[in-house]
PDB file of N, CA, C and O in Angstrom, chain B, residues numbered from 101:
ATOM      1  N   MET B 101      99.869 140.655  91.646  1.00  0.00           N
ATOM      2  CA  MET B 101      98.754 140.252  90.778  1.00  0.00           C
ATOM      3  C   MET B 101      98.621 139.049  91.139  1.00  0.00           C
ATOM      4  O   MET B 101      99.559 138.295  91.398  1.00  0.00           O
ATOM      5  N   PRO B 102      97.433 138.768  91.186  1.00  0.00           N
ATOM      6  CA  PRO B 102      97.220 137.366  91.656  1.00  0.00           C
ATOM      7  C   PRO B 102      96.661 136.637  90.217  1.00  0.00           C
ATOM      8  O   PRO B 102      95.753 137.087  89.519  1.00  0.00           O
ATOM      9  N   ILE B 103      97.572 135.188  89.915  1.00  0.00           N
ATOM     10  CA  ILE B 103      97.262 134.793  88.681  1.00  0.00           C
ATOM     11  C   ILE B 103      96.722 133.299  89.194  1.00  0.00           C
ATOM     12  O   ILE B 103      97.510 132.532  89.748  1.00  0.00           O
ATOM     13  N   LYS B 104      94.981 132.850  88.920  1.00  0.00           N
ATOM     14  CA  LYS B 104      94.847 131.443  88.785  1.00  0.00           C
ATOM     15  C   LYS B 104      93.883 130.847  88.017  1.00  0.00           C
ATOM     16  O   LYS B 104      93.106 131.650  87.500  1.00  0.00           O
ATOM     17  N   SER B 105      93.691 129.688  87.780  1.00  0.00           N
ATOM     18  CA  SER B 105      94.061 128.928  87.325  1.00  0.00           C
ATOM     19  C   SER B 105      92.297 127.858  87.966  1.00  0.00           C
ATOM     20  O   SER B 105      92.044 127.501  89.116  1.00  0.00           O
ATOM     21  N   TYR B 106      91.691 127.707  87.062  1.00  0.00           N
ATOM     22  CA  TYR B 106      90.165 126.725  87.538  1.00  0.00           C
ATOM     23  C   TYR B 106      89.572 125.876  86.501  1.00  0.00           C
ATOM     24  O   TYR B 106      89.711 126.272  85.344  1.00  0.00           O
ATOM     25  N   LEU B 107      88.707 124.389  86.771  1.00  0.00           N
ATOM     26  CA  LEU B 107      88.374 123.784  85.853  1.00  0.00           C
ATOM     27  C   LEU B 107      87.055 124.035  86.438  1.00  0.00           C
ATOM     28  O   LEU B 107      86.638 123.804  87.573  1.00  0.00           O
ATOM     29  N   ALA B 108      86.311 124.721  85.098  1.00  0.00           N
ATOM     30  CA  ALA B 108      85.192 124.977  85.494  1.00  0.00           C
ATOM     31  C   ALA B 108      84.171 123.865  84.759  1.00  0.00           C
ATOM     32  O   ALA B 108      84.437 123.704  83.568  1.00  0.00           O
ATOM     33  N   HIS B 109      83.232 123.203  85.186  1.00  0.00           N
ATOM     34  CA  HIS B 109      82.047 122.306  84.908  1.00  0.00           C
ATOM     35  C   HIS B 109      80.731 123.087  84.354  1.00  0.00           C
ATOM     36  O   HIS B 109      80.648 124.023  85.149  1.00  0.00           O
ATOM     37  N   PRO B 110      79.728 123.212  83.492  1.00  0.00           N
ATOM     38  CA  PRO B 110      79.118 123.529  83.048  1.00  0.00           C
ATOM     39  C   PRO B 110      77.938 122.737  83.613  1.00  0.00           C
ATOM     40  O   PRO B 110      78.269 121.987  84.531  1.00  0.00           O
ATOM     41  N   HIS B 111      76.751 122.723  83.314  1.00  0.00           N
ATOM     42  CA  HIS B 111      75.141 122.318  83.589  1.00  0.00           C
ATOM     43  C   HIS B 111      75.508 121.166  82.092  1.00  0.00           C
ATOM     44  O   HIS B 111      76.626 121.277  81.589  1.00  0.00           O
ATOM     45  N   SER B 112      74.765 120.392  81.640  1.00  0.00           N
ATOM     46  CA  SER B 112      74.411 119.825  80.840  1.00  0.00           C
ATOM     47  C   SER B 112      73.841 119.747  79.345  1.00  0.00           C
ATOM     48  O   SER B 112      73.087 118.830  79.019  1.00  0.00           O
ATOM     49  N   GLY B 113      74.185 120.618  78.569  1.00  0.00           N
ATOM     50  CA  GLY B 113      73.817 121.661  77.620  1.00  0.00           C
ATOM     51  C   GLY B 113      74.515 122.796  77.530  1.00  0.00           C
ATOM     52  O   GLY B 113      74.358 123.480  76.519  1.00  0.00           O
ATOM     53  N   LYS B 114      75.394 123.213  78.528  1.00  0.00           N
ATOM     54  CA  LYS B 114      75.283 125.014  79.014  1.00  0.00           C
ATOM     55  C   LYS B 114      76.826 124.928  78.863  1.00  0.00           C
ATOM     56  O   LYS B 114      77.444 125.528  79.742  1.00  0.00           O
ATOM     57  N   LYS B 115      77.767 124.126  77.659  1.00  0.00           N
ATOM     58  CA  LYS B 115      79.256 124.633  77.299  1.00  0.00           C
ATOM     59  C   LYS B 115      79.047 126.377  77.167  1.00  0.00           C
ATOM     60  O   LYS B 115      79.251 127.430  77.772  1.00  0.00           O
ATOM     61  N   GLU B 116      78.491 125.818  75.920  1.00  0.00           N
ATOM     62  CA  GLU B 116      78.791 127.227  74.754  1.00  0.00           C
ATOM     63  C   GLU B 116      78.047 128.567  75.601  1.00  0.00           C
ATOM     64  O   GLU B 116      78.608 129.602  75.241  1.00  0.00           O
ATOM     65  N   SER B 117      76.944 128.841  76.624  1.00  0.00           N
ATOM     66  CA  SER B 117      76.826 129.482  76.526  1.00  0.00           C
ATOM     67  C   SER B 117      77.511 129.984  77.690  1.00  0.00           C
ATOM     68  O   SER B 117      77.566 131.209  77.796  1.00  0.00           O
ATOM     69  N   LEU B 118      78.324 128.902  79.053  1.00  0.00           N
ATOM     70  CA  LEU B 118      79.326 128.816  79.917  1.00  0.00           C
ATOM     71  C   LEU B 118      80.611 130.287  79.340  1.00  0.00           C
ATOM     72  O   LEU B 118      81.059 131.307  79.862  1.00  0.00           O
ATOM     73  N   ILE B 119      80.794 129.416  77.709  1.00  0.00           N
ATOM     74  CA  ILE B 119      81.895 129.690  77.373  1.00  0.00           C
ATOM     75  C   ILE B 119      81.941 131.052  77.432  1.00  0.00           C
ATOM     76  O   ILE B 119      82.621 131.709  78.220  1.00  0.00           O
ATOM     77  N   GLU B 120      80.978 131.599  76.322  1.00  0.00           N
ATOM     78  CA  GLU B 120      80.396 133.409  76.154  1.00  0.00           C
ATOM     79  C   GLU B 120      80.280 134.136  77.622  1.00  0.00           C
ATOM     80  O   GLU B 120      80.984 135.133  77.781  1.00  0.00           O
ATOM     81  N   ALA B 121      79.640 133.809  78.449  1.00  0.00           N
ATOM     82  CA  ALA B 121      79.429 134.346  80.003  1.00  0.00           C
ATOM     83  C   ALA B 121      81.055 134.701  80.220  1.00  0.00           C
ATOM     84  O   ALA B 121      81.601 135.802  80.160  1.00  0.00           O
ATOM     85  N   LEU B 122      81.635 133.392  80.492  1.00  0.00           N
ATOM     86  CA  LEU B 122      83.121 133.740  81.223  1.00  0.00           C
ATOM     87  C   LEU B 122      84.135 134.725  80.077  1.00  0.00           C
ATOM     88  O   LEU B 122      85.123 135.329  80.494  1.00  0.00           O
ATOM     89  N   SER B 123      83.857 134.751  79.118  1.00  0.00           N
ATOM     90  CA  SER B 123      84.808 134.949  77.675  1.00  0.00           C
ATOM     91  C   SER B 123      84.182 136.519  77.940  1.00  0.00           C
ATOM     92  O   SER B 123      85.075 137.296  77.600  1.00  0.00           O
ATOM     93  N   ALA B 124      83.221 137.134  78.325  1.00  0.00           N
ATOM     94  CA  ALA B 124      82.659 138.384  78.171  1.00  0.00           C
ATOM     95  C   ALA B 124      83.440 139.316  79.955  1.00  0.00           C
ATOM     96  O   ALA B 124      83.824 140.474  80.122  1.00  0.00           O
ATOM     97  N   LEU B 125      83.373 138.109  80.945  1.00  0.00           N
ATOM     98  CA  LEU B 125      84.141 139.255  82.188  1.00  0.00           C
ATOM     99  C   LEU B 125      85.446 139.572  81.619  1.00  0.00           C
ATOM    100  O   LEU B 125      85.943 139.005  80.645  1.00  0.00           O
ATOM    101  N   PRO B 126      85.968 140.524  82.301  1.00  0.00           N
ATOM    102  CA  PRO B 126      87.123 140.570  82.220  1.00  0.00           C
ATOM    103  C   PRO B 126      88.378 140.477  82.863  1.00  0.00           C
ATOM    104  O   PRO B 126      88.358 140.586  84.089  1.00  0.00           O
ATOM    105  N   ASN B 127      89.133 140.354  82.477  1.00  0.00           N
ATOM    106  CA  ASN B 127      90.581 139.723  83.004  1.00  0.00           C
ATOM    107  C   ASN B 127      90.317 137.830  83.258  1.00  0.00           C
ATOM    108  O   ASN B 127      90.659 137.170  84.239  1.00  0.00           O
ATOM    109  N   CYS B 128      89.721 137.431  82.205  1.00  0.00           N
ATOM    110  CA  CYS B 128      89.385 135.863  82.220  1.00  0.00           C
ATOM    111  C   CYS B 128      89.336 135.283  80.867  1.00  0.00           C
ATOM    112  O   CYS B 128      88.757 135.547  79.813  1.00  0.00           O
ATOM    113  N   GLU B 129      90.288 134.259  81.359  1.00  0.00           N
ATOM    114  CA  GLU B 129      90.266 133.566  79.922  1.00  0.00           C
ATOM    115  C   GLU B 129      89.933 132.182  79.681  1.00  0.00           C
ATOM    116  O   GLU B 129      90.213 131.289  80.480  1.00  0.00           O
ATOM    117  N   VAL B 130      89.459 132.036  78.808  1.00  0.00           N
ATOM    118  CA  VAL B 130      88.611 130.652  78.848  1.00  0.00           C
ATOM    119  C   VAL B 130      89.522 129.838  77.668  1.00  0.00           C
ATOM    120  O   VAL B 130      90.047 130.327  76.668  1.00  0.00           O
ATOM    121  N   ILE B 131      89.530 128.380  78.144  1.00  0.00           N
ATOM    122  CA  ILE B 131      90.053 127.098  77.188  1.00  0.00           C
ATOM    123  C   ILE B 131      89.367 125.745  77.133  1.00  0.00           C
ATOM    124  O   ILE B 131      89.606 124.690  77.720  1.00  0.00           O
ATOM    125  N   PRO B 132      88.434 126.099  76.240  1.00  0.00           N
ATOM    126  CA  PRO B 132      87.172 124.408  76.321  1.00  0.00           C
ATOM    127  C   PRO B 132      88.444 124.083  76.209  1.00  0.00           C
ATOM    128  O   PRO B 132      89.474 124.539  75.713  1.00  0.00           O
ATOM    129  N   ALA B 133      87.772 122.366  77.334  1.00  0.00           N
ATOM    130  CA  ALA B 133      88.676 121.202  76.628  1.00  0.00           C
ATOM    131  C   ALA B 133      87.571 120.708  75.407  1.00  0.00           C
ATOM    132  O   ALA B 133      86.345 120.801  75.346  1.00  0.00           O
ATOM    133  N   GLU B 134      88.884 119.974  74.195  1.00  0.00           N
ATOM    134  CA  GLU B 134      88.036 119.324  73.094  1.00  0.00           C
ATOM    135  C   GLU B 134      87.408 117.909  73.334  1.00  0.00           C
ATOM    136  O   GLU B 134      86.814 117.547  72.318  1.00  0.00           O
ATOM    137  N   ASN B 135      87.341 116.899  74.453  1.00  0.00           N
ATOM    138  CA  ASN B 135      86.936 116.137  74.556  1.00  0.00           C
ATOM    139  C   ASN B 135      85.961 115.904  75.356  1.00  0.00           C
ATOM    140  O   ASN B 135      85.064 115.090  75.138  1.00  0.00           O
ATOM    141  N   GLU B 136      86.115 116.862  76.701  1.00  0.00           N
ATOM    142  CA  GLU B 136      85.177 116.752  78.030  1.00  0.00           C
ATOM    143  C   GLU B 136      84.289 117.973  77.883  1.00  0.00           C
ATOM    144  O   GLU B 136      84.443 118.844  77.027  1.00  0.00           O
ATOM    145  N   ASN B 137      83.196 117.935  78.953  1.00  0.00           N
ATOM    146  CA  ASN B 137      82.320 119.356  79.012  1.00  0.00           C
ATOM    147  C   ASN B 137      83.133 119.578  80.420  1.00  0.00           C
ATOM    148  O   ASN B 137      82.930 119.172  81.565  1.00  0.00           O
ATOM    149  N   LEU B 138      84.277 120.512  79.747  1.00  0.00           N
ATOM    150  CA  LEU B 138      85.061 121.065  80.920  1.00  0.00           C
ATOM    151  C   LEU B 138      85.853 122.775  80.232  1.00  0.00           C
ATOM    152  O   LEU B 138      85.866 123.204  79.078  1.00  0.00           O
ATOM    153  N   LEU B 139      86.331 123.283  81.314  1.00  0.00           N
ATOM    154  CA  LEU B 139      86.593 124.640  80.999  1.00  0.00           C
ATOM    155  C   LEU B 139      87.880 124.701  81.282  1.00  0.00           C
ATOM    156  O   LEU B 139      88.293 124.046  82.239  1.00  0.00           O
ATOM    157  N   ILE B 140      88.428 125.190  80.808  1.00  0.00           N
ATOM    158  CA  ILE B 140      89.907 125.542  81.673  1.00  0.00           C
ATOM    159  C   ILE B 140      89.774 127.001  81.723  1.00  0.00           C
ATOM    160  O   ILE B 140      89.764 127.499  80.597  1.00  0.00           O
ATOM    161  N   VAL B 141      89.656 127.933  82.803  1.00  0.00           N
ATOM    162  CA  VAL B 141      89.534 129.080  82.904  1.00  0.00           C
ATOM    163  C   VAL B 141      91.192 130.139  83.886  1.00  0.00           C
ATOM    164  O   VAL B 141      91.383 130.113  85.102  1.00  0.00           O
ATOM    165  N   VAL B 142      91.724 130.605  83.256  1.00  0.00           N
ATOM    166  CA  VAL B 142      92.354 131.581  83.516  1.00  0.00           C
ATOM    167  C   VAL B 142      92.425 133.519  84.226  1.00  0.00           C
ATOM    168  O   VAL B 142      92.381 134.599  83.635  1.00  0.00           O
ATOM    169  N   THR B 143      92.503 133.287  85.162  1.00  0.00           N
ATOM    170  CA  THR B 143      92.627 135.095  85.695  1.00  0.00           C
ATOM    171  C   THR B 143      93.442 135.331  86.210  1.00  0.00           C
ATOM    172  O   THR B 143      94.106 134.583  86.927  1.00  0.00           O
ATOM    173  N   GLU B 144      93.719 137.161  85.831  1.00  0.00           N
ATOM    174  CA  GLU B 144      94.574 137.923  86.312  1.00  0.00           C
ATOM    175  C   GLU B 144      94.140 139.074  86.035  1.00  0.00           C
ATOM    176  O   GLU B 144      93.697 139.648  85.040  1.00  0.00           O
ATOM    177  N   THR B 145      94.454 139.436  87.656  1.00  0.00           N
ATOM    178  CA  THR B 145      93.652 140.632  88.580  1.00  0.00           C
ATOM    179  C   THR B 145      94.879 141.228  88.777  1.00  0.00           C
ATOM    180  O   THR B 145      95.998 140.715  88.728  1.00  0.00           O
ATOM    181  N   ASP B 146      94.349 143.071  89.145  1.00  0.00           N
ATOM    182  CA  ASP B 146      95.303 143.911  89.542  1.00  0.00           C
ATOM    183  C   ASP B 146      95.684 143.283  91.102  1.00  0.00           C
ATOM    184  O   ASP B 146      96.857 143.154  91.451  1.00  0.00           O
ATOM    185  N   ASN B 147      94.450 142.889  92.046  1.00  0.00           N
ATOM    186  CA  ASN B 147      94.947 142.653  93.593  1.00  0.00           C
ATOM    187  C   ASN B 147      94.097 141.467  93.828  1.00  0.00           C
ATOM    188  O   ASN B 147      93.508 140.645  93.126  1.00  0.00           O
ATOM    189  N   GLN B 148      94.287 141.730  95.276  1.00  0.00           N
ATOM    190  CA  GLN B 148      93.617 139.954  95.870  1.00  0.00           C
ATOM    191  C   GLN B 148      91.770 140.794  95.433  1.00  0.00           C
ATOM    192  O   GLN B 148      90.942 140.467  94.582  1.00  0.00           O
ATOM    193  N   GLU B 149      91.762 141.756  96.322  1.00  0.00           N
ATOM    194  CA  GLU B 149      90.098 141.947  95.887  1.00  0.00           C
ATOM    195  C   GLU B 149      89.371 142.402  95.177  1.00  0.00           C
ATOM    196  O   GLU B 149      88.244 142.819  95.447  1.00  0.00           O
ATOM    197  N   GLN B 150      90.181 142.386  93.632  1.00  0.00           N
ATOM    198  CA  GLN B 150      89.726 142.187  92.368  1.00  0.00           C
ATOM    199  C   GLN B 150      89.445 140.461  92.518  1.00  0.00           C
ATOM    200  O   GLN B 150      88.376 139.881  92.713  1.00  0.00           O
ATOM    201  N   GLU B 151      90.479 140.040  92.392  1.00  0.00           N
ATOM    202  CA  GLU B 151      90.166 138.536  92.121  1.00  0.00           C
ATOM    203  C   GLU B 151      89.196 138.230  92.933  1.00  0.00           C
ATOM    204  O   GLU B 151      88.421 137.545  92.265  1.00  0.00           O
ATOM    205  N   ASP B 152      88.701 138.370  94.229  1.00  0.00           N
ATOM    206  CA  ASP B 152      87.526 137.816  94.889  1.00  0.00           C
ATOM    207  C   ASP B 152      86.393 137.744  94.632  1.00  0.00           C
ATOM    208  O   ASP B 152      85.629 136.780  94.662  1.00  0.00           O
ATOM    209  N   LYS B 153      86.116 139.612  94.151  1.00  0.00           N
ATOM    210  CA  LYS B 153      85.147 139.515  93.506  1.00  0.00           C
ATOM    211  C   LYS B 153      85.019 139.119  92.002  1.00  0.00           C
ATOM    212  O   LYS B 153      83.866 138.971  91.596  1.00  0.00           O
ATOM    213  N   LEU B 154      86.027 138.929  91.130  1.00  0.00           N
ATOM    214  CA  LEU B 154      85.799 138.179  89.845  1.00  0.00           C
ATOM    215  C   LEU B 154      85.272 136.999  90.140  1.00  0.00           C
ATOM    216  O   LEU B 154      84.196 136.725  89.610  1.00  0.00           O
ATOM    217  N   LYS B 155      85.876 136.065  91.015  1.00  0.00           N
ATOM    218  CA  LYS B 155      85.938 134.646  91.791  1.00  0.00           C
ATOM    219  C   LYS B 155      84.106 134.865  92.286  1.00  0.00           C
ATOM    220  O   LYS B 155      83.368 134.026  91.770  1.00  0.00           O
ATOM    221  N   GLN B 156      83.560 135.685  93.014  1.00  0.00           N
ATOM    222  CA  GLN B 156      82.370 135.749  93.418  1.00  0.00           C
ATOM    223  C   GLN B 156      81.280 135.990  91.628  1.00  0.00           C
ATOM    224  O   GLN B 156      80.143 135.567  91.416  1.00  0.00           O
ATOM    225  N   THR B 157      81.987 136.614  90.874  1.00  0.00           N
ATOM    226  CA  THR B 157      81.001 136.948  89.902  1.00  0.00           C
ATOM    227  C   THR B 157      80.895 135.400  89.073  1.00  0.00           C
ATOM    228  O   THR B 157      79.893 134.990  88.487  1.00  0.00           O
ATOM    229  N   ILE B 158      82.378 134.592  89.220  1.00  0.00           N
ATOM    230  CA  ILE B 158      82.047 133.523  88.030  1.00  0.00           C
ATOM    231  C   ILE B 158      81.171 132.225  88.597  1.00  0.00           C
ATOM    232  O   ILE B 158      80.581 131.416  87.880  1.00  0.00           O
ATOM    233  N   GLU B 159      81.239 132.214  90.447  1.00  0.00           N
ATOM    234  CA  GLU B 159      80.508 131.054  90.446  1.00  0.00           C
ATOM    235  C   GLU B 159      78.724 131.565  90.791  1.00  0.00           C
ATOM    236  O   GLU B 159      77.976 130.695  91.236  1.00  0.00           O
ATOM    237  N   SER B 160      78.182 132.963  90.551  1.00  0.00           N
ATOM    238  CA  SER B 160      77.018 133.310  90.074  1.00  0.00           C
ATOM    239  C   SER B 160      76.772 132.975  88.845  1.00  0.00           C
ATOM    240  O   SER B 160      75.779 133.524  88.367  1.00  0.00           O
ATOM    241  N   LEU B 161      77.356 132.239  88.154  1.00  0.00           N
ATOM    242  CA  LEU B 161      76.847 132.241  86.801  1.00  0.00           C
ATOM    243  C   LEU B 161      76.079 130.937  86.627  1.00  0.00           C
ATOM    244  O   LEU B 161      76.563 129.816  86.784  1.00  0.00           O
ATOM    245  N   GLU B 162      74.645 131.259  86.233  1.00  0.00           N
ATOM    246  CA  GLU B 162      74.135 130.044  86.268  1.00  0.00           C
ATOM    247  C   GLU B 162      74.052 129.062  85.452  1.00  0.00           C
ATOM    248  O   GLU B 162      73.110 128.272  85.385  1.00  0.00           O
ATOM    249  N   ASP B 163      75.171 129.063  84.699  1.00  0.00           N
ATOM    250  CA  ASP B 163      75.578 128.067  83.885  1.00  0.00           C
ATOM    251  C   ASP B 163      76.618 126.863  84.094  1.00  0.00           C
ATOM    252  O   ASP B 163      77.137 126.014  83.369  1.00  0.00           O
ATOM    253  N   LEU B 164      76.662 127.226  85.479  1.00  0.00           N
ATOM    254  CA  LEU B 164      78.285 126.925  86.087  1.00  0.00           C
ATOM    255  C   LEU B 164      77.637 125.550  86.965  1.00  0.00           C
ATOM    256  O   LEU B 164      76.553 125.420  87.535  1.00  0.00           O
ATOM    257  N   LYS B 165      78.758 124.635  86.810  1.00  0.00           N
ATOM    258  CA  LYS B 165      77.843 123.935  88.014  1.00  0.00           C
ATOM    259  C   LYS B 165      78.780 123.411  88.873  1.00  0.00           C
ATOM    260  O   LYS B 165      78.244 122.825  89.813  1.00  0.00           O
ATOM    261  N   LEU B 166      80.419 123.403  88.908  1.00  0.00           N
ATOM    262  CA  LEU B 166      81.376 123.519  89.391  1.00  0.00           C
ATOM    263  C   LEU B 166      82.115 123.949  89.146  1.00  0.00           C
ATOM    264  O   LEU B 166      82.398 123.982  87.949  1.00  0.00           O
ATOM    265  N   LEU B 167      83.295 124.846  90.510  1.00  0.00           N
ATOM    266  CA  LEU B 167      85.025 125.430  89.831  1.00  0.00           C
ATOM    267  C   LEU B 167      85.194 125.443  91.391  1.00  0.00           C
ATOM    268  O   LEU B 167      84.822 125.801  92.508  1.00  0.00           O
ATOM    269  N   ALA B 168      86.434 124.467  90.203  1.00  0.00           N
ATOM    270  CA  ALA B 168      87.210 123.879  90.961  1.00  0.00           C
ATOM    271  C   ALA B 168      88.581 124.471  90.712  1.00  0.00           C
ATOM    272  O   ALA B 168      89.002 124.322  89.565  1.00  0.00           O
ATOM    273  N   MET B 169      89.816 125.497  92.073  1.00  0.00           N
ATOM    274  CA  MET B 169      90.900 126.146  91.489  1.00  0.00           C
ATOM    275  C   MET B 169      91.715 124.917  91.502  1.00  0.00           C
ATOM    276  O   MET B 169      91.862 123.990  92.300  1.00  0.00           O
ATOM    277  N   VAL B 170      92.266 125.270  90.174  1.00  0.00           N
ATOM    278  CA  VAL B 170      93.705 124.834  89.909  1.00  0.00           C
ATOM    279  C   VAL B 170      95.194 124.767  90.718  1.00  0.00           C
ATOM    280  O   VAL B 170      95.927 123.882  91.161  1.00  0.00           O
ATOM    281  N   SER B 171      95.192 126.136  90.643  1.00  0.00           N
ATOM    282  CA  SER B 171      96.128 126.795  90.825  1.00  0.00           C
ATOM    283  C   SER B 171      96.422 128.373  91.211  1.00  0.00           C
ATOM    284  O   SER B 171      96.039 129.276  90.468  1.00  0.00           O
ATOM    285  N   GLY B 172      97.065 128.600  92.319  1.00  0.00           N
ATOM    286  CA  GLY B 172      96.847 129.798  92.268  1.00  0.00           C
ATOM    287  C   GLY B 172      98.104 130.859  92.803  1.00  0.00           C
ATOM    288  O   GLY B 172      98.611 130.197  93.708  1.00  0.00           O
ATOM    289  N   PHE B 173      98.625 131.740  92.746  1.00  0.00           N
ATOM    290  CA  PHE B 173     100.204 132.505  92.966  1.00  0.00           C
ATOM    291  C   PHE B 173     100.378 134.291  92.555  1.00  0.00           C
ATOM    292  O   PHE B 173     100.515 134.744  91.419  1.00  0.00           O
ATOM    293  N   TYR B 174     100.337 134.840  93.459  1.00  0.00           N
ATOM    294  CA  TYR B 174     100.589 135.949  93.383  1.00  0.00           C
ATOM    295  C   TYR B 174     102.197 136.635  93.008  1.00  0.00           C
ATOM    296  O   TYR B 174     103.187 136.482  93.724  1.00  0.00           O
ATOM    297  N   ALA B 175     102.160 137.355  91.810  1.00  0.00           N
ATOM    298  CA  ALA B 175     103.001 138.040  91.277  1.00  0.00           C
ATOM    299  C   ALA B 175     103.355 139.532  91.225  1.00  0.00           C
ATOM    300  O   ALA B 175     102.662 140.345  90.612  1.00  0.00           O
ATOM    301  N   THR B 176     104.568 139.876  91.959  1.00  0.00           N
ATOM    302  CA  THR B 176     104.831 140.864  92.223  1.00  0.00           C
ATOM    303  C   THR B 176     105.666 141.679  90.716  1.00  0.00           C
ATOM    304  O   THR B 176     106.284 141.083  89.833  1.00  0.00           O
ATOM    305  N   LYS B 177     105.455 142.978  90.807  1.00  0.00           N
ATOM    306  CA  LYS B 177     105.771 143.715  89.589  1.00  0.00           C
ATOM    307  C   LYS B 177     107.437 144.098  89.905  1.00  0.00           C
ATOM    308  O   LYS B 177     107.781 144.986  90.685  1.00  0.00           O
ATOM    309  N   ASP B 178     108.149 143.441  89.314  1.00  0.00           N
ATOM    310  CA  ASP B 178     109.443 144.208  89.814  1.00  0.00           C
ATOM    311  C   ASP B 178     109.926 144.619  88.817  1.00  0.00           C
ATOM    312  O   ASP B 178     110.863 143.954  88.375  1.00  0.00           O
ATOM    313  N   ASN B 179     109.503 145.870  88.046  1.00  0.00           N
ATOM    314  CA  ASN B 179     110.353 146.361  86.870  1.00  0.00           C
ATOM    315  C   ASN B 179     111.011 147.239  87.053  1.00  0.00           C
ATOM    316  O   ASN B 179     111.718 147.680  86.147  1.00  0.00           O
TER     317      ASN B 179
END
């Protein structure tokens, strides 16, 4: 299961609308920075194909200026 974290930079004045758009996506958690025009986005999906589709969806959002992956790894289900 891929888990990735990104820094998302919204266009000027679009932070709140980007938070709303990202929060509406499945498998996506958004944490806004308090003192910067920056969002932390964490995704957790079932497989790489689902992750790739989610990333494409995020990158297509109008209010997004830049998306940079910070960390990513694949966690296996060993239960």
